[in-house]
C-alpha positions in Angstrom: -8.5 19.2 12.4 -8.5 17.5 12.3 -7.9 17.9 12.8 -6.2 18.0 14.0 -6.9 18.0 16.7 -3.1 14.4 19.8 -2.2 11.4 20.8 -3.9 8.2 21.4 -3.4 4.9 20.0 -5.1 1.6 19.5 -4.4 -1.8 20.8 -4.4 -4.8 18.7 -7.5 -6.7 19.3 -7.4 -10.5 18.8 -10.6 -12.1 17.6 -11.5 -15.6 16.5 -9.5 -17.1 13.7 -11.1 -17.4 10.3 -10.5 -20.0 7.6 -10.0 -18.0 4.4 -8.9 -18.5 0.9 -7.5 -15.9 -1.4 -9.5 -14.1 -4.0 -7.8 -14.7 -7.3 -8.5 -11.3 -8.8 -6.2 -9.6 -6.3 -3.4 -12.1 -6.0 0.2 -10.8 -5.7 1.0 -10.8 -2.0 3.1 -13.1 0.1 2.2 -16.8 0.6 -0.2 -17.9 3.3 0.3 -20.8 5.7 -0.9 -23.3 3.1 1.6 -22.0 0.5 -0.9 -20.1 -1.6 -0.6 -16.5 -2.5 -2.4 -14.0 -0.3 -4.8 -11.5 -1.5 -3.4 -7.9 -1.3 -5.6 -5.3 0.3 -4.3 -1.7 0.3 -5.2 0.8 2.9 -4.7 4.3 1.4 -3.3 7.1 3.5 -3.6 10.8 2.8 -1.8 13.4 4.9 0.6 16.3 4.7 3.9 14.4 4.3 5.8 17.5 3.5 5.5 21.1 4.5 4.8 22.8 7.8 2.4 20.1 9.0 4.6 17.1 8.0 5.4 16.3 11.7 1.7 15.3 12.1 1.4 13.7 8.6 4.4 11.4 9.0 3.0 10.3 12.4 -0.3 9.4 10.7 1.4 7.5 7.9 3.7 5.5 10.1 0.9 4.6 12.5 -1.2 3.2 9.8 1.8 1.3 8.4 2.3 -0.2 11.9 -1.3 -1.3 11.9 -0.9 -3.1 8.6 2.3 -4.7 9.6 0.8 -5.9 12.9 -2.2 -7.4 11.1 0.2 -9.2 8.7 2.4 -10.5 11.5 -0.5 -11.8 13.5 -2.3 -13.2 10.4 -5.3 -11.1 11.6 -7.2 -11.9 8.4 -6.0 -15.3 7.0 -5.4 -15.1 3.3 -5.1 -11.3 3.3 -1.9 -9.2 3.2 -2.3 -5.6 4.0 -0.2 -2.9 2.4 -0.5 0.9 2.5 -0.3 3.5 -0.2 0.6 6.9 1.3 0.0 10.2 -0.7 1.0 13.7 0.2 -1.7 16.4 0.2 0.6 19.2 1.7 -2.6 20.3 3.5 -3.9 21.6 0.2 -7.6 20.7 -0.6 -7.0 20.4 -4.4 -4.1 18.0 -3.8 -6.3 15.9 -1.4 -9.0 15.7 -4.1 -6.5 14.5 -6.7 -5.1 12.0 -4.2 -8.7 10.7 -3.6 -9.2 10.2 -7.3 -5.9 8.3 -7.5 -6.8 6.0 -4.6 -10.2 5.3 -6.0 -8.5 4.2 -9.2 -6.5 1.5 -7.4 -8.9 -1.5 -7.2 -6.9 -2.9 -4.3 -7.7 0.0 -2.0 -10.6 -0.9 0.3 -10.3 1.9 2.8 -8.5 5.2 3.3 -7.1 6.8 6.5 -7.0 10.6 6.4 -6.8 13.4 5.9 -5.4 15.6 8.6 -7.3 18.8 7.7 -11.0 19.3 7.6 -10.8 21.6 4.6 -9.0 18.9 2.7 -11.6 16.3 3.7 -14.4 18.5 2.3 -12.8 18.1 -1.2 -12.3 14.3 -0.8 -15.6 13.1 0.6 -17.6 13.2 -2.6 -14.9 11.4 -4.6 -14.8 8.5 -2.1 -18.6 8.4 -1.8 -19.1 8.0 -5.6 -16.8 5.0 -5.5 -18.3 3.5 -2.3 -14.8 3.7 -0.7 -14.5 4.1 3.1 -12.6 7.0 4.5 -11.7 7.2 8.2 -10.0 10.4 9.4 -7.9 10.3 12.5 -7.9 14.1 12.9 -10.8 16.0 11.2 -12.9 17.8 13.8 -15.3 20.0 11.7 -18.9 18.8 12.7 -20.2 19.6 9.2 -18.2 16.7 7.7 -20.5 14.1 9.3 -23.5 16.0 10.5 -24.2 18.4 7.7 -23.9 22.2 7.3 -26.9 23.0 9.5 -25.6 21.0 12.5 -25.4 24.3 14.4 -29.1 24.8 14.1 -29.8 21.4 15.4 -30.5 19.9 12.0 -28.3 16.8 11.6 -27.9 15.1 8.3 -25.2 12.7 7.3 -24.0 13.6 3.9 -21.6 10.8 3.1 -22.1 7.3 4.5 -18.5 6.5 3.5 -17.1 9.0 6.0 -16.0 8.0 9.5 -13.6 9.5 12.0 -11.8 8.4 15.2 -11.3 12.0 16.5 -14.1 13.8 18.3 -15.6 17.0 16.8 -14.9 20.6 17.6 -18.3 20.8 19.3 -16.8 18.7 22.0 -13.3 20.2 22.0 -14.4 23.8 21.8 -16.9 23.5 24.7 -14.4 21.6 26.8 -11.8 24.2 26.3 -14.1 27.1 27.2 -15.2 25.3 30.3 -11.6 24.7 31.4 -10.4 28.3 30.7 -13.4 29.9 32.5 -13.9 27.5 35.4 -10.6 25.9 36.1 -8.1 28.6 34.9 -10.4 31.4 36.1 -10.1 33.5 33.0 -13.0 35.9 32.3 -11.8 38.1 29.4 -10.5 36.4 26.3 -9.2 37.7 23.0 -10.0 35.2 20.1 -7.9 34.7 17.0 -8.3 32.3 14.2 -6.5 31.4 10.9 -9.6 31.7 8.7 -9.4 28.0 7.8 -12.2 25.5 8.2 -10.7 23.9 11.4 -9.5 27.0 13.1 -12.5 29.3 12.4 -15.0 26.6 13.3 -13.2 25.7 16.6 -12.9 29.4 17.6 -16.6 30.0 17.0 -17.7 27.1 19.1 -15.3 28.1 21.9 -16.6 31.7 21.8 -20.2 30.7 22.1 -19.6 28.4 25.1 -17.3 31.0 26.8 -20.0 33.7 26.6 -22.7 31.2 27.8 -20.6 30.6 30.9 -20.4 34.4 31.6 -17.1 35.2 30.1 -16.4 38.2 27.9 -14.8 38.2 24.4 -12.9 41.5 24.5 -11.6 41.3 20.9 -11.2 39.2 17.8 -8.8 39.0 14.9 -7.6 36.8 12.1 -4.1 35.7 10.9 -3.1 34.2 7.6 -1.6 30.7 7.2 2.1 30.7 6.4 2.6 34.3 7.3 5.0 35.0 10.2 4.4 38.6 11.3 1.5 38.8 13.7 2.7 41.9 15.6 -0.4 43.8 14.8 -2.6 41.1 16.3 -0.3 40.9 19.3 -0.6 44.6 19.9 -4.4 44.4 19.8 -4.2 41.6 22.4 -2.0 43.8 24.6 -4.3 46.8 24.4 -7.5 44.9 24.9 -6.9 44.0 28.5 -7.5 40.3 27.9 -6.5 37.9 30.6 -6.2 35.1 28.0 -6.1 34.3 24.2 -7.8 31.6 22.4 -6.4 30.6 19.0 -8.1 28.5 16.4 -5.5 27.1 14.1 -2.3 25.1 13.8 1.0 25.1 15.6 3.2 26.9 13.0 1.1 30.1 13.3 0.1 29.4 16.9 3.7 29.2 18.2 4.7 32.4 16.5 1.6 34.2 17.7 2.2 33.2 21.3 5.8 34.4 20.9 4.8 37.8 19.6 2.1 38.3 22.1 4.5 37.7 25.0 7.0 40.1 23.4 4.5 42.9 23.8 4.7 42.3 27.6 1.2 40.8 27.7 1.7 38.1 30.3 -1.4 36.0 29.3 -1.7 32.3 28.3 -2.6 31.3 24.8 -5.0 28.4 24.5 -5.8 26.3 21.4 -7.0 23.0 20.2 -5.2 19.8 19.2 -3.8 21.7 16.2 -1.3 23.4 18.5 -0.6 20.6 20.9 2.7 19.6 19.4 6.3 20.1 20.5 6.8 22.3 17.4 4.4 24.9 18.9 6.9 25.3 21.8 10.0 25.4 19.6 8.5 28.0 17.3 8.6 30.6 20.1 11.7 32.4 21.2 9.9 33.4 24.4 9.0 30.9 27.2 5.6 29.3 26.6 5.0 28.5 30.3 1.3 28.4 31.0 0.1 28.1 27.4 -2.7 25.6 27.0 -4.2 23.1 24.5 -6.9 20.6 24.4 -6.6 17.2 22.8 -8.9 14.3 22.0 -8.5 11.3 24.3 -6.3 10.6 27.3 -2.5 10.9 27.3 -1.3 7.8 25.4 1.8 7.4 27.4 -0.4 6.9 30.5 -2.7 4.3 29.0 -2.0 0.6 29.7 -3.7 -0.2 26.4 -1.2 1.9 24.5 2.0 0.3 25.9 2.3 -2.3 23.0 1.6 0.4 20.4 4.4 2.6 21.8 6.8 -0.4 22.1 6.0 -1.6 18.5 6.3 1.9 17.1 9.7 2.3 18.6 10.8 -1.1 17.5 10.0 -0.3 13.9 12.5 2.5 14.0 10.4 5.1 12.3 12.3 8.4 11.8 9.4 10.6 12.9 7.3 10.3 16.1 3.7 9.2 16.1 2.8 12.7 17.2 -0.6 14.0 18.1 -2.7 11.7 15.8 -0.7 8.5 15.8 -3.1 6.7 18.1 -6.1 7.8 16.2 -4.4 6.8 13.0 -3.6 3.3 14.2 -7.1 2.9 15.4 -8.5 4.2 12.1 -6.3 1.7 10.2 -7.3 -1.1 12.6 -10.9 -0.3 12.1 -10.5 -0.8 8.3 -8.7 -4.1 9.0 -11.5 -5.3 11.2 -14.1 -4.3 8.6 -12.2 -6.3 6.0 -12.0 -9.2 8.4 -15.8 -9.1 8.9 -16.5 -8.9 5.1 -14.2 -11.8 4.3 -15.6 -13.9 7.1 -19.1 -13.3 5.8 -18.1 -14.4 2.2 -16.6 -17.8 2.9 -13.1 -16.6 3.3 -12.9 -14.5 0.1 -13.3 -10.8 -0.8 -16.6 -10.3 -2.6 -16.9 -8.4 -5.8 -18.5 -5.5 -4.1 -15.9 -5.4 -1.3 -15.7 -1.6 -1.0 -19.4 -1.3 -0.3 -19.4 -4.2 2.1 -16.4 -2.6 4.0 -18.3 0.6 4.4 -21.3 -1.3 5.8 -19.0 -3.3 8.2 -17.2 -0.2 9.5 -20.5 1.1 10.9 -20.6 -2.0 13.1 -17.0 -2.1 14.2 -16.4 -2.1 17.9 -13.1 -2.9 19.7 -10.9 -1.7 22.5 -8.2 0.4 20.8 -5.2 2.2 22.1 -7.2 5.4 22.3 -10.1 3.6 24.1 -13.3 2.1 22.8 -13.4 2.4 19.0 -16.9 2.5 17.5 -18.9 4.9 15.4 -22.4 6.4 15.8 -25.1 6.9 13.2 -23.1 9.9 11.7 -19.8 8.0 11.4 -18.5 10.0 14.4 -16.5 8.4 17.2 -18.3 7.4 20.3 -15.2 8.2 22.3 -15.6 11.6 23.9 -12.6 11.6 26.2 -10.5 14.8 26.2 -7.4 16.2 27.9 -6.1 19.7 28.7 -2.3 20.2 28.3 -0.2 23.0 29.7 3.3 24.0 28.8 5.5 23.4 31.9 9.3 23.3 31.8 9.3 23.5 28.0 7.0 20.5 27.5 3.3 19.8 27.2 2.1 18.3 30.5 -1.4 16.9 30.9 -3.3 18.8 33.6 -6.9 17.5 33.3 -8.6 14.5 31.6 -12.3 13.9 31.5 -15.2 12.4 29.5 -17.3 15.2 28.0 -21.0 14.8 28.0 -22.9 17.4 26.1 
């Protein structure tokens, strides 16, 4: 999405201490070790904090909040106190654009983490670019956001140098899913459904192209509408098509209901999707057993990463009401990338924030490199993550269980 696209988290990296002094124009924070006031730096957060995707949005917000608290606790950037400002976009592009304008208007905001949805990001990018304000999405997967609208033709052009992401694109995820379904799961006849949104339709198209290249057959296609609940006509089409599998490009609210209604027709076939469905809510949305349904996600299972142990412990210790969910790790890493960029900018300016701090943070982000909870965090010339690790999950015993993790090389 993201999007959406699961779970992976970033470790706190400890680098050399800096001797810094606060910049007077942004005073207002707590006191530093010498008794002076710290300079406040705000990390904006934009995500769906309410609505059907709030489970993902709250995980994003909390994980960035944890990154800020960790930086303050460790005095990661002496003289700087990090705070977050979280805004709710409800997964609506117009709301995201309004939030971007609001964050740009706060002079203390030096970086923004978000949004969840690629369609929302499209409306925010220009606003941030005009203000030279860095944006790091933990979930967007639409390739066009970083590589331009003609990426599919092999013409790559970065439209906004302020845009970065810690999630891999749908090019990686869609191909990885097709290869698993065809080669590992042995499925040869797939029915493809998407929700007509930027993330879902794009992911489904990439999957379809790769599946056909491998020798598979697309026996039918259809579309569903977001926030609708009756997908019986699509389910009937799947049943009559003779498909041995279904690929769904979309999010878990519709994906869970679609899987349920397909199984109620008697079609005993697995539904596969991207990181947008890899959430416990996908399973709970279905009254029928989801055994065998599949999803891809960026990165390796966080709970199995030694580097993620501290993140998981710290998140639990903070007592957040909502889980870190699918994008918590990416979000922490995104927040930590902004913090490391601020650290580099302050260090290069004799311990103070320069007047053009926003532009300098954008420049520093392109050079960020550290070992995060999700793995190596760094960005390529398009602002895309260099981390191409992916995992396939299967529903077993009413839970998502990882069945294959690998590094994808295109």
